[in-house]
BALONU-88166 format. One record per residue (C-alpha): z, y, x. Coordinates in steps of 0.2 Angstrom, whole numbers, plus 2048, in hexadecimal, padded with zeros to 3 digits. Last residue first. Layout:
! BALONU-88166
ZYX ...
END
This chain:
! BALONU-88166
F1928CD35 F1C2A0D37 F1B2ACD29 F212A0D1C F1E296D0B F0E2A4D09 F0929CCF4 EF329BCF4 EF029BCE0 EE2291CD8 ED7294CC6 EC9288CC3 EC327BCCE EB926ACC6 EB3258CCB EAA24BCD0 E97251CC8 E8724BCCE E7C25ACC1 E6E250CB7 E7425ACA8 E6C250C98 E7C250C8F E7E23DC8C E8F23EC90 E91231CA1 E7F230CA6 E7A240CA2 E87248CAF E82240CBE E93239CC5 E9923DCD7 EA022FCE2 EB122DCE4 EB8234CF3 EB6244CEF EB7250CFC EC0263CFB EBE26BD0B EC8278D12 EC0282D20 EC9290D27 EC62A0D2D ED32ADD36 EE62ACD3B EED29BD3E EEE290D2F EFC282D2B EFA27AD1B F0A275D11 EFF270D07 EF526BCF8 EFD26CCE7 EF2268CD7 EF4273CC7 EEB26CCB7 EDB267CAE EDA257CA4 ECC24BCAE EDB246CBA ED8247CCC EE123CCD8 EE7248CE9 EE4243CFB EEB24FD06 EE9256D16 EDC24FD20 ED5259D2F EC3261D31 ECA272D30 ED526FD20 ECE260D17 ED425CD05 ED2249CFF ECB248CEB ECE237CE3 EC7238CD2 ECC235CC1 EBE233CB6 EB223DCA9 EB224BCB5 EC2250CBD ECD260CBA ED3269CC7 EDE27ACC7 EE327ECD6 EF5282CDF EF1284CF4 F02285CFF F02290D0E F0A28FD20 F052A0D2C F002A2D3D F002B3D42 EF62C2D3F EF72C0D2C EE52C2D24 EE22AED20 ED12ABD1C ECB29ED12 EB9293D13 EB9288D05 EAF278D03 EA726CCF7 EA025BCF7 E9E24CCED E96257CDD EA1267CDB EA3270CC8 EA9282CC8 EB6286CBB EBA295CAE EC7294CA3 ECF295C8F EBF29EC86 EB2292C8F EAA298C9F E9E28FCAE E9F293CC0 E8F290CC8 E8E27ECD2 E9927ECE1 E95276CF1 E9B286CFA EAA290CF8 EAD2A5CFF EBB2ACD06 ECB2A4CFC ED92ADD02 EE82AFD0D EF52BDD11 EEE2C6D02 EE62D8D07 EEE2E3CF7 EEB2E3CE4 EE92F2CDA ED42F1CD9 ECF2FECCE EC42F8CBD EB42FFCB8 EAE2F8CA9 E9B2F9CA3 E8F2FCC95 E99305C86 EA230DC95 EB630AC9C EBE313CAA ECC30ECB6 ED12FDCAE EE02F5CBB EDC2E7CC4 EE72DECD0 EED2D1CC2 EDC2CBCB7 ED72D8CAC EDB2D1C9A ECD2C7C91 EBE2C8C87 EB62D7C8F EB92CFC9F EB12C1C9A EA32C9C92 E9E2D5CA2 EA12C6CAD E942BDCA1 E892CBCA3 E852D9C97 E942E3C99 E932E8CAA EA22E5CB6 EA52F2CC4 EB42EFCCD EBD2FCCDA EC52FECEC EBB2F1CF3 EBF2EED09 EBB2DCD08 ECD2D7D08 ECF2E3CF7 EC02D7CF0 ECA2C8CF5 EDB2CCCEB ED12D4CDD EC82C1CDA ED92B7CDB ECD2ACCCF EBB2AFCD0 EB62B9CC1 EAF2C3CCC EA22B8CD4 E962BACE4 EA32C0CF1 E9F2B6D03 E8F2BED05 E892C7CF5 E8C2D1CE5 E882E4CE6 E8E2F2CEE E8F301CE6 E93314CF0 E8330FCFA E7A321CF8 E7D31BCE4 E68319CE2 E6730FCF4 E75304CEC E6F302CDB E5D2FDCE2 E622EBCE7 E652E7CD4 E542E1CCF E4E2D8CDE E5E2D0CE2 E702D3CE4 E7C2CCCD9 E872D5CCB E972D9CCE E942E9CD2 EA32EDCE0 EA6300CE4 EA3305CF6 EAB310CF5 EBD31ACF3 EBA323CE2 EC2334CE2 EB5339CF2 EA633ACE6 EAB336CD4 E99339CCD E9132BCD4 EA031FCCE E9D327CBC E89323CBD E8B314CC2 E98311CB3 E8B316CA8 E80307CAC E6D304CB6 E6F312CBF E5B31ACBE E63322CAE E55321CA0 E48328C98 E3B32AC8D E45328C7D E4D337C7B E3B341C7D E37339C6D E2832DC6D E18332C62 E08327C64 E08321C54 E0C330C4C E0033AC55 DF332CC50 DF7330C3E DF6343C41 DE3340C46 DDF332C38 DE8341C2B DDD352C32 DCE346C35 DCF342C22 DD3351C1A DC3359C24 DB734BC1D DBF350C0A DBE362C0F DAC360C12 DA5368C21 D9B358C29 D9E361C38 DB2360C3C DB134CC36 DA234AC41 DAD351C50 DBF346C4C DB3337C4D DAC33DC5C DBE33FC66 DC132FC5D DB3325C68 DBB32FC78 DCC329C74 DC6318C72 DBC319C82 DCD31EC8B DD7311C83 DCA302C86 DCB30AC9A DDC30BC9A DDC2F9C91 DD62F1CA2 DE72F1CA7 DE92E1C9C DE32D8CAA DF42D7CB1 DF02CACBE DE82CECCB DE92C7CDE DDF2BACDA DCF2C3CDD DC02B9CDC DC52AACD1 DD12B7CC7 DC12C2CC2 DB82B2CBE DC82ACCB2 DC92C0CAD DB72BFCA6 DBC2B3C96 DB829FC94 DB829BC84 DBF289C7F DBB27EC70 DC4271C69 DCF27AC5E DCE28EC65 DD228BC78 DD429FC7E DD02A2C92 DD22ADC9D DDD2B9C97 DD82C9C8F DD72D9C97 DC42D3C9B DBE2D2C8A DC62E7C85 DBD2EDC96 DAD2E6C90 DB02ECC7F DB52FEC82 DA6301C8F D992FBC82 DA3306C74 DA3314C80 D91311C84 D8A30DC72 D9231EC6B D8A329C79 D7E330C6B D8D336C5F D8D344C6A D8034AC64 D76341C55 D68334C5D D71325C55 D7432BC44 D7831FC36 D7D313C43 D85322C4D D8F326C3E D95317C3C D9C315C4F DA5327C4D DAC323C3F DB4312C47 DB831EC55 DC3327C48 DCC318C3F DD1310C51 DD831FC56 DE3321C46 DE7310C45 DEE312C59 DE730AC67 DF62FFC6F DF42FAC81 E082F7C82 E022E2C86 E082E6C98 E192EDC93 E1B2DBC89 E122CFC96 E262CAC9A E292C5C8A E1C2C2C7C E252B2C72 E172B4C63 E242BAC58 E2D2C5C63 E1F2CEC67 E1C2D2C55 E2F2D4C53 E2D2E3C60 E1D2EAC56 E292ECC46 E372F4C51 E2B300C58 E24306C49 E2B317C43 E3331BC56 E25315C5F E2B30CC70 E242FCC6A E13303C69 E0B2FFC5A E012EFC5A DEC2F0C56 DE82F0C6A DF32E1C6C DE82D8C62 DDC2D3C6D DEB2CBC79 DEB2D3C87 DF02CCC98 E002CACA0 E062BBC99 DF62B1C9B DF32B7CAE E032B0CB1 DFC29FCB0 DF12A1CBE DFC2A3CC9 DFD2B4CD5 DF42B5CE4 DF92BCCF4 DFA2AED00 DE92A5CF8 DDE2B5CFD DE32B1D0F DD92C0D1C DDD2D0D10 DDE2DDD19 DCF2DCD22 DC82D4D13 DCC2E2D09 DC42EFD14 DB32E7D13 DB32E3D02 DB72F8CFE DAA2FBD0E D9D2EED01 DA12F7CF1 D9F309CF6 D8F306CFD D8A2FCCED D9130BCE3 D86318CED D7630ACEB D7B30ACD8 D7A31ECD7 D6A321CE2 D61313CD8 D66319CC8 D6232CCCD D50325CD1 D4C31ACC2 D4F329CB9 D53329CA8 D5133BC9E D3E339C95 D47329C8F D57332C88 D6632BC8E D6D31BC86 D66310C91 D6D319CA0 D7D319C99 D80308C93 D7A301CA6 D8630CCAE D95308CA6 D912F5CA3 D8F2F4CB5 DA0300CB9 DAB2F8CAF DB12EACBB DAE2F6CC9 DBB302CC0 DC52F4CBB DC82EFCCD DCB2FFCD3 DD7304CC6 DE22F2CCB DE22F8CDD DEC309CD8 DE831DCE0 DDC315CEC DCF30CCE0 DD131DCD6 DD0329CE3 DC3320CED DB731DCDE DB9330CD9 DB6338CEB DA532ACEC DA0332CDC DA3344CDF D98342CEF D8A339CE5 D8A34ACDA D8E356CE9 D7D34DCF2 D7234ECDF D7133DCD4 D71347CC3 D7133FCB5 D7732ECBC D83339CC9 D8D340CB9 D8B32FCB1 D96329CBF DA0338CC2 DA633CCB4 DAC327CB4 DB632ACC2 DBD33ACB9 DC232ECAA DCB321CB5 DD332CCC2 DE1335CB5 DE6324CB2 DF2326CC2 E0031BCB6 DFC30ACBD E03311CCE E12317CC7 E15306CC0 E26308CB5 E28313CA5 E1531CCAB E0E30ACA6 E1430BC94 E1231FC92 E0031BC97 DFE30CC8E E04315C80 DF7322C80 E00333C87 DEF337C92 DE0330C89 DE6336C77 DE8349C7E DD7347C86 DCF340C76 DD634FC6C DD135CC79 DBE353C7A DC1355C65 DC636AC69 DBA36DC74 DAA365C6C DA5354C74 D95354C7B D98344C87 D9A351C99 DA8358C8C DB0347C89 DB2345C9B DB8355C9F DC6352C92 DC9342C9A DCD34ACAB DD8356CA2 DE134CC9A DE5341CA5 DEA34DCB2 DF7354CA6 DFE342CA2 DFE33CCB6 E0834BCBB E19343CB2 E18333CBF E1533CCCE E22349CC9 E2D33ACC3 E2D331CD4 E30342CDE E3C343CD6 E44331CD7 E42333CEB E48342CED E3F356CEC E3135CCF8 E3334CD01 E30341CF1 E2234BCEB E19349CFE E21337CFF E15334CEA E0733DCF0 E07333CFF E09321CF3 DFE327CE5 DEE32BCF0 DF431ECFD DF330DCF4 DFD303D02 DFD2F0CFE DF42EAD0C DFF2F5D19 E03307D1B E11311D1F E1B322D1B E2D322D20 E3731DD12 E3E327D02 E2C322CFA E2E311CFB E41311CF3 E3A31ACE4 E2A30DCE4 E392FFCE4 E41307CD7 E32307CCA E2F2F6CCE E402EDCCC E3F2EBCB9 E4F2F3CB0 E4A2EDC9D E3A2EBC97 E3B2F9C8C E42306C96 E37315C8D E32321C9C E3732BCA8 E45328CB5 E56331CB6 E63337CC4 E56341CCF E4D349CC0 E5D34FCB7 E5835ACAB E44358CAE E49345CA7 E4F34AC97 E41357C92 E3334BC98 E2B34BC86 E2E35DC87 E26360C99 E18353C96 E1035CC85 E1236CC8E E09366C9D DFD35EC91 DF936FC8B DF6378C9D DEB36ACA0 DE136BC91 DDF37EC95 DDC37BCA7 DCE36ECA0 DC637DC97 DC7388CA7 DBD37ACAF DB0376CA2 DAC38CCA2 DAD38DCB5 D9F37DCB3 
END
């Protein structure tokens, strides 16, 4: 046992070295960068977990304490971002050590078990999940569970039973998906292992003890789940999503999208099949080198079924096929026939799970172990042809699994401009306004920048709105950050900066402007009843239906008289538009379809907020009824640019 532990420690050390090399760019700044290739863009999942690690420890129905507590401890010792990175990076050497111990238990040689362990630890599945899902990335517990399970079948001692119970709790409480996965594959794993054991070593007593232990653990798990999940439908995913987040059978043969040589080809394959939302989950590539070595192991078993370690080939094949079938979508229709798959039953029992492609972790583990057996056979055969074939296939697997370290990191902040803002320290007053709506994907920007950056929301929802610089200044902003890949970014890139903004910094992915405008005496603070802004090369506008309103603010300490010049365009025909200030009619305009400036006022306003309502006297027209463009919005008039002119300090 001590020898096995020493061997596992050696494999752990080797995997740790590979991990350090792989994560070199992250380790340079672990609190500013996050590990993994950004195959799905800036998804909120990793940043939500980072924020969770930075908050006090709490438990709820979604808590996965083995991972959550570890992550919080690591975050406490460093920072939420660094703690997240350490949590993910530790899974690679730990997964290698656990898979090595399982391989040795199955009688693989030290070299073959080490190769299988490294293939499992650095598999495309693990690398893909590590980039976004730190809980799913805890792959070390799956081989440890199977090791405990099969050891208990071999010798159901109190220690073996205790290890099985501990491994079951660890795999389930580290990641609920892993708990589901091992629960589903366990019957196949037990049956196949017991049936392939030598007849004289099969023990009904050990089988009964193992099964009884599993049933007790399962009963405890069901009891716990029933107390925290009272209504399954409340946490259920729509059944239609299962088809996006399940694997395709051929997913296991498509190269990973992060591979430097084959990634572009893989991207074209996924694009051809319109796989988008489920792209991450479908990164379950086994690699042709691993598949070929596994097929060699199976072929050798067919010829020599009792030779060690090939005697366990059927176990690995049965478990792999069980997991593969469970990873597929609930059903597949071919012609007039619909084939129902295991995930349909699993969804009926546990509708809170949808990403069945994650069963691929077991397929990967079994494939790696089969490949190890194939390596053992080729090495032991002794012929130079067999050894060359083994070397070539191992090299092919390495090429298929390799991702350059430069591709395995990204900044926790979305653009270079955000990082520039953070590094300006006191030289850029806060908060800088990021012209991006506040949503689940973007909310992490605020706490990741120490609240030096604010997002659109409240009264500021549009950075291309007329007179925006003055409005931003009135709300306390000194700088504006515009991402180039947004509609606002494209507008700013194609047009001169509006008056009141001065370019402060330019980057490939964003622009930063300093606000030079002062707080205006009157400005439009909010717009209600308008459709989202539209643009063409000449102007921007917002359509209104029959009723729309502005909240305008007089910042003067005394009453003022102001005149509004507003660019209007009627839809389809001339329309009468009545302007009302704080409920009082002040003017009725006849607005023509060609856009032009209309004058409203003079308007007398006391300090503070006022409502300016635009009411279309003529009813709006559904766009598609007038011009047959498929637009079902009822439209009356469009508002383009505007300006306020203060005629006097006093009315």
